[in-house]
N, C-alpha and C positions, 0 to 999 in steps of 0.2 A: 361469726360467730360473738365477737365481743360486742355487748351493746354500751356499756360506759363503764369506767373505772374511777377508783376514789382512794385518795391518800389522805393520811392525817400528817398536819405541818404543827410545829414546834410554835412557828409563829404566823398563823393566818393571814394576817395584813400584808405582812412583807412578802410573804408566797404569791399572793394575790397580785401586788404590783410587780412581782418578779413575771407573772403569767401574763398581766394583762399586756406587758411588752412584748414577750415572745411569742406569744398565739398571734398577734396581729399579722406578722409577715406569712403565716401558714392560712391566712382567711378566718381564723377564730376570735373569737370574742368574748366576754363576759357577759351570760346570757340571763342565770338566774341567781338570786341570792334568798336563803332561808336562814336569817339569821347569820351566824357566823360561817355557813356552808356556801360556799361560791359553786357555780357551775359552767364551765366554758364549753364552747364550740363553734361549729359552723350556724348549723341550722337549728339544732336543739343541743342541750347540754350533754355533754359525753364525756367530759373529764371534770370531776370534781376535787375540790380541797375543803378540808374540815380541820377542826382544832383536834389536836393530839387529846387522846382521853386520860384525863385524872387519874384513874385507878388503871391504868393499862402498865405500869410498873417496867415502863420502857418498851415494850411491845406497840407497833405502830400497825393497827389492824388497818389491813387492804379492803377494798371492797370491788367485787369483780360481778358485773351482771352480763349473764348469756343471754342474747338474743334467740326469742322463741317464735317460732313461725304463727301459734296461734294459741291461744288460751289453754286447748288441750294438753300440749305441750309443757306451759307451765305448769299445770296440774302433775303431769306425769313426771317431772323435773323433781317435783315436791314430794311427788311418794316415793321415788327411788332414793332420794337423800335421805330421806325418814329413814327408810329400808337399810341403808347402808350407815346408820348410825349419828346422823347428822343431828345437832342440836338445831331445834325449831326457832327461828327468830319472828318470823311473822309467815302466817298461813297465807295461800294464795288468794288474793282479792282486788279490787279495783282500786287505787290509791288517786282520788281526784283532784289531790292537792298538787300531785305533778301534771297530770293532765287528765282529761276527762274518760281515756281508752287505756290508760297505764294500768296493765293488771299484772302483779308480779308477786313473788314468793321468796322468800328469805331464809337461809339457814348458816349454820357456820361449819366452816370444813375441820377437818382433824386438826388444823395449825391455827386454829381460831378467827381465821378469816370470814368476812361476810360475804357469803357466794347468793346471788340472785338469779333467778329467771323470768323475764320480762318479755311481754306484748304488747306492742303499740296499738294494733290493729283493734278496730270496733269489733263488738260482738256479729253485727248484724252484716 
């Protein structure tokens, strides 16, 4: 059910040094970087580090992505979340900056966390 998770770090560089070391015995490694955001995993990024949001007022937003079996499930997740009153962060779409088949939708849960449904399968 879980596709990937992201946490905010007070010192991303220090956290990255730590996760560089502790992920290796588990077969993990640093796979991808988007500026200050760093993704770890075995074959694709499943654990992400990012900087603490400046305007968070002490709150550390988490990011939780649920794996969807197909794009229709991502769309259904998005509709259900909106009907449940979730704040829309990003409507369902392809995110080619992640990879060509990455299809995801993002909402904010009642506690302020960024929750996503993602499908990695191609359309055809």
